[in-house]
C-alpha positions in Angstrom: 70.8 178.3 20.8 68.2 180.2 18.7 69.4 181.6 15.4 68.2 184.0 12.8 68.5 183.0 9.1 68.4 185.3 6.2 66.1 184.0 3.4 67.2 185.1 -0.1 64.5 185.6 -2.8 65.5 185.5 -6.4 63.4 188.6 -7.0 65.6 190.7 -4.8 68.8 192.4 -6.0 72.0 190.4 -5.9 74.2 193.4 -5.1 74.2 195.6 -2.0 72.1 198.5 -3.3 70.5 200.7 -0.7 67.2 202.2 -1.7 67.1 206.0 -1.2 63.6 205.5 0.3 65.2 203.6 3.1 67.7 206.3 3.7 65.2 209.1 3.6 62.1 207.6 5.3 63.4 205.0 7.7 67.0 205.4 8.6 66.8 208.8 10.4 64.4 207.4 13.1 65.9 203.9 13.4 68.2 202.9 16.2 71.8 202.7 15.2 72.2 199.0 15.7 69.0 198.3 13.7 70.4 200.2 10.7 73.7 198.2 10.9 71.8 194.9 11.1 69.5 195.8 8.2 72.4 196.8 5.9 74.6 193.9 6.8 71.7 191.5 6.2 71.1 193.2 2.9 74.7 192.5 1.9 74.3 188.8 2.9 71.5 188.4 0.4 74.1 188.4 -2.4 75.8 185.4 -0.8 74.8 181.8 -0.4 73.2 182.7 2.9 73.9 184.0 6.4 72.7 183.6 9.9 72.6 185.6 13.1 76.1 184.5 14.2 77.6 186.0 11.1 75.8 189.3 11.8 76.4 189.4 15.5 80.1 188.6 15.3 80.7 191.0 12.4 78.9 193.9 14.1 80.0 193.0 17.7 76.4 192.6 18.7 74.5 189.9 20.7 71.9 187.5 19.4 69.3 189.5 21.3 70.5 192.7 19.6 70.1 191.1 16.1 66.6 189.8 16.9 65.5 193.1 18.4 66.7 194.9 15.2 64.7 192.6 12.9 61.6 192.9 15.1 61.9 196.7 14.7 62.1 196.3 10.9 59.2 193.9 10.8 57.1 196.5 12.7 58.2 199.1 10.1 57.1 196.7 7.3 60.6 196.2 5.7 61.0 192.5 6.6 58.9 189.5 7.3 59.8 187.1 10.1 58.9 183.4 10.1 59.1 182.1 13.7 60.2 178.5 14.0 60.8 176.1 16.9 63.3 176.6 19.7 63.1 180.4 19.2 64.7 180.3 15.7 63.5 183.0 13.2 63.9 183.4 9.5 64.0 186.9 8.1 62.7 187.7 4.6 63.6 191.2 3.2 60.7 193.0 1.6 60.7 195.7 -1.0 60.8 199.3 0.3 57.3 200.8 0.1 56.7 203.6 -2.3 56.5 207.1 -1.0 52.7 207.0 -1.2 52.8 204.1 1.3 55.2 205.8 3.7 52.7 208.4 4.7 49.6 207.3 6.6 47.1 205.4 4.6 43.8 207.1 3.7 42.0 205.0 6.3 44.5 206.1 9.0 44.4 209.7 7.9 40.6 209.7 8.4 40.7 207.7 11.6 43.5 209.7 13.2 42.7 213.1 11.7 41.9 214.6 15.1 45.1 213.2 16.6 47.2 214.6 13.7 45.8 218.0 14.4 46.6 217.7 18.1 50.2 216.6 17.2 50.6 219.6 14.9 49.7 221.9 17.7 52.5 220.6 19.9 55.1 219.8 17.2 55.9 223.4 16.1 58.3 223.2 13.2 58.9 219.5 13.7 57.4 217.1 11.0 56.8 213.5 11.7 57.5 210.9 9.0 55.0 208.2 8.2 57.1 205.6 10.2 57.0 207.9 13.2 53.3 208.4 13.0 52.7 204.7 12.8 54.7 204.3 16.0 52.4 206.9 17.7 49.3 205.1 16.3 50.5 202.0 18.0 50.3 203.7 21.3 46.6 203.9 20.8 46.0 200.6 19.0 48.4 198.4 21.1 48.7 200.2 24.5 45.2 201.8 24.4 46.3 205.4 25.2 43.6 208.0 24.4 44.5 210.6 21.7 45.0 213.4 24.1 47.4 211.3 26.2 49.4 210.5 23.0 49.7 214.2 22.2 50.7 214.9 25.8 53.5 212.4 25.6 54.9 214.0 22.4 54.7 217.4 23.9 56.4 216.3 27.1 59.3 214.6 25.2 59.8 217.7 23.1 59.9 219.9 26.2 62.5 217.6 27.7 64.7 216.7 24.7 63.9 219.5 22.2 62.2 219.6 18.9 64.4 217.0 17.3 63.7 214.4 20.0 64.0 210.8 18.6 60.8 208.8 18.2 62.6 206.0 20.1 62.7 208.2 23.2 59.0 209.0 22.8 58.3 205.3 22.4 60.2 204.4 25.6 58.2 207.0 27.6 54.9 205.7 26.2 55.9 202.1 27.0 56.9 203.0 30.6 53.6 204.7 31.2 51.7 201.8 29.7 53.5 199.4 31.9 52.1 201.3 34.9 48.6 201.4 33.3 48.9 205.2 33.0 46.8 205.6 29.8 44.3 208.5 30.1 45.2 212.1 29.5 44.6 213.1 33.1 46.8 210.2 34.5 49.6 211.1 32.0 49.5 214.7 33.1 49.6 213.8 36.8 52.5 211.3 36.1 54.5 214.0 34.3 53.8 216.5 37.1 55.0 214.0 39.7 58.2 213.3 37.6 58.8 217.0 37.5 58.6 217.3 41.3 60.9 214.3 41.7 63.5 215.5 39.2 63.3 219.0 40.7 64.0 217.6 44.1 67.0 215.6 42.8 68.2 218.7 41.0 68.1 220.7 44.2 70.4 218.2 45.8 72.9 218.6 43.0 72.6 222.3 43.3 73.4 222.1 47.0 76.6 220.3 46.1 77.3 223.0 43.5 76.9 220.5 40.6 75.5 222.2 37.6 73.9 219.4 35.5 70.5 217.7 35.2 70.1 214.6 37.5 70.5 211.3 35.8 67.7 208.7 35.5 69.3 206.6 38.2 69.6 209.7 40.6 65.9 210.5 39.9 65.0 206.9 40.7 66.9 207.1 44.0 65.1 210.3 44.9 61.8 208.7 44.1 62.6 205.7 46.3 63.5 208.0 49.3 60.4 210.2 49.0 57.7 207.9 47.5 59.0 204.6 48.7 60.5 205.4 52.1 58.5 208.5 53.0 61.3 211.0 53.5 60.3 214.7 53.2 62.5 217.2 51.4 63.2 218.8 54.8 64.3 215.5 56.3 66.6 214.8 53.3 68.0 218.3 53.6 68.9 217.7 57.3 70.5 214.4 56.4 72.6 216.2 53.8 74.3 217.9 56.7 76.2 214.7 57.4 77.9 214.9 54.1 79.6 218.2 54.6 83.0 216.6 55.1 82.7 214.3 52.1 85.1 215.3 49.3 82.8 214.1 46.5 79.2 213.9 47.7 77.0 211.7 45.5 73.6 210.0 45.5 75.0 206.6 46.3 76.6 207.9 49.6 73.4 209.8 50.5 71.4 206.6 49.8 73.5 204.8 52.4 72.9 207.6 54.9 69.2 207.6 54.4 69.0 203.8 54.5 70.4 203.9 58.0 67.7 206.4 59.1 65.1 204.3 57.3 66.1 201.2 59.2 65.8 203.1 62.5 62.3 204.4 61.5 63.6 208.0 61.4 62.1 209.4 58.3 60.8 212.8 59.5 62.9 215.9 60.1 62.3 215.5 63.9 63.1 211.8 63.7 66.4 212.5 62.0 67.3 215.2 64.4 66.6 212.8 67.3 68.6 210.1 65.6 71.5 212.5 65.1 71.5 213.4 68.8 71.5 209.7 69.7 74.4 209.0 67.4 76.4 211.9 68.9 75.8 210.4 72.4 76.9 207.0 71.2 80.0 208.5 69.6 81.0 210.2 72.8 80.3 207.1 74.9 82.5 205.1 72.6 85.3 207.7 72.8 85.2 207.8 76.6 85.0 204.0 77.0 88.1 203.6 74.7 90.0 206.1 76.9 88.9 204.2 80.1 90.0 200.9 78.5 93.4 202.4 77.7 92.9 202.1 73.9 94.8 204.5 71.7 92.7 204.3 68.5 89.3 206.0 67.8 86.1 204.1 67.7 85.0 203.3 64.1 81.5 202.9 62.7 81.4 199.2 63.5 82.6 199.9 67.1 79.8 202.5 67.5 77.3 200.0 66.2 78.4 197.6 69.0 77.9 200.3 71.6 74.4 201.0 70.1 73.6 197.3 70.3 74.5 197.1 74.0 72.4 200.2 74.8 69.3 199.3 72.7 69.2 195.5 72.6 70.8 194.6 75.9 69.5 197.6 77.8 72.9 198.3 79.3 73.4 201.9 80.6 76.5 204.1 80.0 77.7 203.6 83.6 77.8 199.8 83.2 79.6 200.0 79.8 82.2 202.3 81.3 82.7 199.9 84.2 83.3 197.1 81.6 85.9 199.3 79.9 87.6 199.8 83.3 87.7 196.1 84.1 89.1 195.4 80.6 91.9 198.0 80.7 94.6 195.5 82.0 93.9 193.0 79.2 95.9 192.7 76.0 92.8 193.2 73.8 90.6 195.4 75.9 87.7 195.8 73.4 87.4 192.1 72.9 87.4 191.7 76.7 84.6 194.3 76.9 82.5 192.3 74.5 83.2 189.1 76.4 82.4 190.6 79.7 79.2 192.4 78.6 78.0 189.2 76.9 78.5 187.3 80.1 76.6 189.9 82.1 73.7 189.8 79.7 73.5 186.0 79.8 73.5 186.1 83.7 71.0 188.9 83.9 73.4 191.5 85.3 72.1 194.9 84.0 73.3 197.5 86.5 76.6 198.9 87.7 75.9 197.8 91.3 75.2 194.2 90.3 78.3 194.1 88.1 80.5 195.5 90.8 79.2 193.0 93.3 79.8 190.2 90.8 83.4 191.4 90.2 84.1 191.5 94.0 82.7 188.1 94.5 84.8 186.6 91.7 87.9 188.4 93.1 87.3 186.9 96.5 86.8 183.4 95.0 90.1 183.7 93.1 92.0 184.9 96.2 90.6 182.0 98.2 91.5 179.5 95.6 95.1 180.9 95.4 96.0 180.5 99.1 98.7 177.8 99.8 97.7 174.7 101.8 100.1 172.2 103.5 99.8 169.1 101.3 100.3 166.9 104.5 97.1 168.3 105.9 95.1 167.0 102.9 95.8 163.3 103.9 95.0 161.2 107.0 98.1 160.6 109.1 99.3 157.0 109.5 100.6 155.7 112.9 103.8 153.8 112.8 105.1 151.3 115.4 108.7 151.0 116.5 109.0 147.9 114.4 107.6 149.7 111.3 110.1 152.5 111.8 113.0 150.1 112.2 112.1 148.4 109.0 112.3 151.7 107.1 115.7 152.5 108.8 114.6 155.0 111.5 116.7 154.6 114.7 115.7 156.4 117.9 119.0 155.6 119.7 117.5 153.3 122.3 119.6 150.5 124.1 118.7 147.2 122.6 120.3 145.1 125.5 117.8 143.3 127.5 118.1 142.5 131.2 
C-alpha cells in the first residue's frame, strides 16, 4: 500500500512551533483536513520520523485524505514532495515564505494586472490573499480560462455564497467548468444562466411542496436530468406532480421514480403525460373490475396493474377477454394465478378474442364430460365362448341329467 513519509531536515525546528505567517496567510483559505495534516506532520518532525499511517490513524483520515492535503500544500509552496515507486511519496517541509513572497510576484503583478483590476471590480470589500490569487492564476495557466471568464467565476461564486466565499468553492466551480471545456467568457456566462434556470426550476418544485429552502446539488442534478437529459418540459413535470398529492412527504427521489415511468413509456410532453394518466386510470379500473369478477377481496396493487398493462399492450388482449378469464378463474383457489395461466395459454395458442376463448372453453368442457362418462368394463374386452366341458371344469352346473340311455 502506498505510504507518505515525513523527511526531517536538521535545519528545521525540533519543536512544534507554528509560524504566524502560516496562520495569517495560509490557514484561513486551507481545507480543514489540510490544516490538520500539516500541523500533525509538523509535530512529527521533532520525532525520529513518521509516515502516513501515523497521521491517518491519529486524525481519523484515509491515506487519500493525507495525500490530497500534502498535494494542496505543495501547490501552496509549503512542502516539497518526492514521488517514488508504487505510489509512495516523501514530504519535505519548506520554510514559510516571507510576506513579500506571499503577495503576487512582480512578474505576476505585471502579467495579471488587468485580471486583478477585473477582480477588484467584482470583489467589493473582499480582499484576496496571495495564495488565493495564485489559485485563480492557475485557472488561466493550467485550465486555460480567459481573464474575463475567471472574473465571472469569482463574481458568480460571491453572488451564490456571499462575499466571504471560500477559495476552495471557487476552485471547485472552475474545475467543473474546465472538465466540460467551458473556458471562454461567453460560455461561462451561458453555463451560469443555464444553471440558474435549472436551480430555479428545482426551487419551484420545492415551493409547490411548501418547502422553503434552496434545492441541494443532488436535487438540481435530478432536475437537469429530467429536463436536459430526458426532455421533460416544466409543464409536463408540473402535471406529473399531481400524482404526488397524496404523498405525505414528497421528495425528488419519489418524483424521479414517477418521471422515470413516463420516460420509459415515451411520455415526456404534457399531452403525452395526460394520455398516459388516462391510460393508467383505465388499467386501474379494469384491474378493479376483474378482481371483483374473479371473486377476489383485495385491491390490485402496482405489480398487478403492470400485469394487466402487459396483457393489453404486449399480448393485444382486450378488456372483454380479460374479464372472461377472470370469470373462468373465479372458482379456483388462487384466481389471479389461474388468470395468468389461462391468458398465457390463450396467447400461446393464438386465442385473442372473447368468441374464440368462449368456443375453446365450451370445447374443453365437452371433452371433459365425454371423458367422464362411465363405460361397462366388460364391453372393453372380446367375449370368450365356453363349452359345457369348460364350464364343468370351473364348477358351473346347469342341472342337466347326466344318465345316458
